[in-house]
C-alpha positions, 0 to 999 in steps of 0.5 A: 140700677133698679136696686139703686133707684129703689134704694134712692127712692126708698130713702127719699120716700121715707118718713125720717127723710121727710122729717129731717128735710122739714126740719132743715127747711124750717131752720133755713126759713128761720135763718133767712127771716132773721137775716132779712129782719137784720138787714132791714134794721141795718138799713133803717139805722143807716138812713137814721145816721145819714139824716143825723149827718145831714143835720149835723152838717147843716148845724156845722154850716150855721156855726161856721157862718156864725164864726165868720160873722163874729170875726167881722168888723161890724160885729166887733164894733157893735159888741164894743159899743154895746158891752164896753161903751166905745164910741167913734171920735165926734160921736155922742152917746145918749143914755136913757134912764128909767126916769127919762123913759117914764117922762117920755111915756107920760108926755106921749100919754098926755098927747094921746089924751089931748087928741081925745079932747074936743076941739073947743076944749083944746082951744080953751086949754090953748088960750087959758091954760098955757101960761108957759107959752105966753111967758116964753114968747 
């Protein structure tokens, strides 16, 4: 037994065994580090994919809601009115041209200007400059 112990002890205490053991430990450490790093990357990729799935799911729900809205009578009616000019029976359509809008804006500007006039000028304009009122009466 002493010979076996001494041989065993000599092998384990030799420099070659120590170098080989050190190389094996370094190799295993590097492999372990790579494995941990790869697991971290895989976990990060999994979390990114989960977030992408969640975002796509939300977008899918929005699109489903939009499709349901497009199938409603309300949307079909409003689209046919706006794009095709349809109207309900008995309904009147009013079309504003640029001239009409400009006239409306000018009238509102005149009203604003008349609101800025003093009270005396407003009365003066009422009695002396409004010949249209007297003619229509």
